[in-house]
C-alpha positions as CSV (number, residue, x, y, z in Angstrom):
1,X,90.1,-58.5,15.5
2,X,92.3,-60.7,17.7
3,X,94.6,-61.5,14.7
4,X,94.9,-57.7,14.2
5,X,95.8,-56.9,17.8
6,X,98.3,-59.8,17.9
7,X,100.0,-58.6,14.8
8,X,100.3,-55.1,16.3
9,X,101.7,-56.5,19.5
10,X,104.2,-58.6,17.6
11,X,105.3,-55.6,15.5
12,X,105.7,-53.4,18.6
13,X,107.8,-56.1,20.3
14,X,110.1,-56.4,17.2
15,X,110.5,-52.7,17.0
16,X,111.2,-52.4,20.7
17,X,113.8,-55.1,20.7
18,X,115.4,-53.9,17.4
19,X,115.7,-50.3,18.8
20,X,117.3,-51.4,22.0
21,X,121.0,-51.7,21.4
22,X,123.8,-52.6,23.6
23,X,126.3,-49.8,24.3
24,X,128.9,-52.3,25.4
25,X,130.5,-52.9,28.8
26,X,130.9,-49.8,30.9
27,X,134.5,-49.5,32.0
28,X,135.4,-47.7,35.3
29,X,138.9,-46.2,34.9
30,X,141.0,-44.9,37.8
31,X,140.4,-41.3,38.8
32,X,136.9,-41.2,37.5
33,X,134.1,-39.6,39.4
34,X,133.1,-36.3,41.0
35,X,136.2,-36.2,43.1
36,X,138.4,-35.8,40.0
37,X,136.3,-33.2,38.1
38,X,136.6,-29.4,38.2
39,X,134.3,-27.6,40.5
40,X,133.9,-24.0,42.0
41,X,137.2,-24.2,43.9
42,X,139.5,-26.4,41.8
43,X,140.6,-27.0,38.2
44,X,141.1,-30.8,37.9
45,X,142.1,-33.1,35.0
46,X,142.9,-36.7,34.4
47,X,145.2,-38.0,31.8
48,X,145.7,-41.5,30.3
49,X,148.6,-42.8,28.3
50,X,149.3,-46.1,26.7
51,X,152.6,-47.3,25.2
52,X,154.9,-50.4,25.1
53,X,157.4,-48.3,27.1
54,X,156.2,-47.3,30.6
55,X,158.0,-43.9,30.7
56,X,156.3,-42.9,27.4
57,X,153.0,-44.0,28.7
58,X,153.5,-41.8,31.8
59,X,154.6,-38.8,29.7
60,X,151.5,-39.2,27.5
61,X,149.2,-39.3,30.5
62,X,150.9,-36.2,32.0
63,X,150.7,-34.3,28.8
64,X,147.1,-35.1,28.4
65,X,146.2,-33.9,32.0
66,X,148.3,-30.7,31.6
67,X,146.6,-30.0,28.3
68,X,143.2,-30.4,29.8
69,X,144.0,-28.2,32.8
70,X,145.5,-25.4,30.6
71,X,142.4,-25.5,28.4
72,X,140.2,-25.0,31.3
73,X,142.0,-21.9,32.1
74,X,142.1,-20.5,28.6
75,X,141.6,-21.7,25.0
76,X,141.9,-20.1,21.6
77,X,140.5,-22.0,18.7
78,X,141.6,-21.3,15.2
79,X,139.8,-22.9,12.2
80,X,141.5,-23.4,8.9
81,X,139.2,-24.2,5.9
82,X,140.5,-25.1,2.4
83,X,138.6,-25.8,-0.7
84,X,140.3,-27.9,-3.4
85,X,139.1,-28.2,-7.0
86,X,140.5,-30.9,-9.2
87,X,139.8,-31.5,-12.9
88,X,139.9,-35.1,-13.9
89,X,139.6,-36.1,-17.6
90,X,138.1,-39.4,-18.3
91,X,137.8,-41.3,-21.6
92,X,134.2,-40.2,-22.2
93,X,133.5,-37.1,-20.1
94,X,135.5,-34.4,-18.3
95,X,134.7,-34.6,-14.6
96,X,135.2,-31.9,-12.1
97,X,135.7,-33.0,-8.5
98,X,135.4,-30.6,-5.6
99,X,136.6,-31.4,-2.3
100,X,136.2,-29.2,0.9
101,X,138.2,-29.9,4.0
102,X,138.0,-28.1,7.3
103,X,140.6,-28.4,10.0
104,X,140.2,-27.1,13.5
105,X,143.3,-26.5,15.6
106,X,143.2,-25.7,19.2
107,X,146.1,-23.6,20.4
108,X,146.6,-23.5,24.2
109,X,149.4,-21.4,25.7
110,X,148.9,-21.2,29.5
111,X,151.4,-21.1,32.3
112,X,150.1,-23.2,35.1
113,X,150.9,-22.4,38.7
114,X,150.5,-24.4,41.9
115,X,149.9,-27.7,40.2
116,X,149.4,-30.7,42.5
117,X,149.4,-34.4,41.5
118,X,146.5,-36.2,43.1
119,X,147.7,-39.6,42.1
120,X,149.1,-42.0,39.5
121,X,148.3,-45.5,38.6
122,X,150.2,-47.8,36.2
123,X,149.0,-51.0,34.7
124,X,150.8,-53.6,32.7
125,X,148.4,-55.1,30.1
126,X,148.4,-58.6,28.7
127,X,149.7,-57.5,25.3
128,X,152.8,-56.0,26.9
129,X,151.7,-52.4,26.8
130,X,151.4,-50.1,29.8
131,X,148.5,-47.9,30.7
132,X,149.1,-45.0,33.0
133,X,146.5,-42.7,34.6
134,X,147.3,-39.5,36.4
135,X,145.2,-36.9,38.1
136,X,146.1,-33.2,38.8
137,X,144.5,-30.3,40.4
138,X,145.0,-26.5,40.8
139,X,143.3,-24.5,43.4
140,X,141.6,-21.7,41.5
141,X,142.4,-19.0,44.0
142,X,146.1,-20.0,43.8
143,X,146.0,-20.0,40.1
144,X,144.6,-16.4,40.0
145,X,147.2,-15.3,42.5
146,X,149.8,-16.7,40.2
147,X,148.3,-15.0,37.2
148,X,148.2,-11.7,39.1
149,X,151.9,-12.0,40.0
150,X,152.8,-12.8,36.5
151,X,150.9,-9.8,35.2
152,X,152.6,-7.5,37.6
153,X,156.1,-8.6,36.3
154,X,155.2,-9.0,32.6
155,X,156.8,-6.1,30.7
156,X,155.2,-7.1,27.4
157,X,151.7,-5.9,28.3
158,X,150.5,-2.3,28.6
159,X,149.9,-0.7,31.9
160,X,146.2,-0.4,31.2
161,X,146.0,-4.2,30.3
162,X,148.0,-4.9,33.4
163,X,145.7,-3.0,35.6
164,X,142.6,-4.8,34.1
165,X,144.2,-8.2,34.6
166,X,145.2,-7.4,38.2
167,X,141.6,-6.1,38.9
168,X,140.0,-9.2,37.3
169,X,142.3,-11.5,39.3
170,X,141.5,-9.6,42.5
171,X,137.8,-10.0,41.9
172,X,138.0,-13.7,41.2
173,X,140.3,-14.3,44.2
174,X,137.8,-12.4,46.4
175,X,134.9,-14.4,45.0
176,X,136.7,-17.8,45.5
177,X,137.7,-16.9,49.0
178,X,134.1,-16.1,49.9
179,X,133.2,-19.7,49.0
180,X,135.5,-21.0,51.8
């Protein structure tokens, strides 16, 4: 009986140590934490760019942050799926090979108003590359005021759509101002 319980204990220990895996070393990057995430009053985003040229690293970081902000305001996703069939003739047997590919594209077209840069940090790495981190925010009420103003002046939209957009913006502005 003692042999049986020792065997079970050994097996449990082996399973437990085998299942526990290391996730690696946690890295704390600049502009991480609650202060740099979106909340009820602000849209916030952080971007990171890396390049051998510091200006390109900065541009990459800014584009990533702007993209993230724009996607928080509005996002349209288009999925393209293609099925390919290929007939390959071998020496002994004809083989039919099918291949299915799916590509998801995210199209974001948003004008951002009242964008504020919270900070930028640049690091020169040992391999000669630069890493740049940037953080941006937009006050939600200011963004909706901007969208309302834009809707009022946009001649491409119908008067009914314009009225609906203005009403929606007014409701959001009122809701956001009640949070203050």
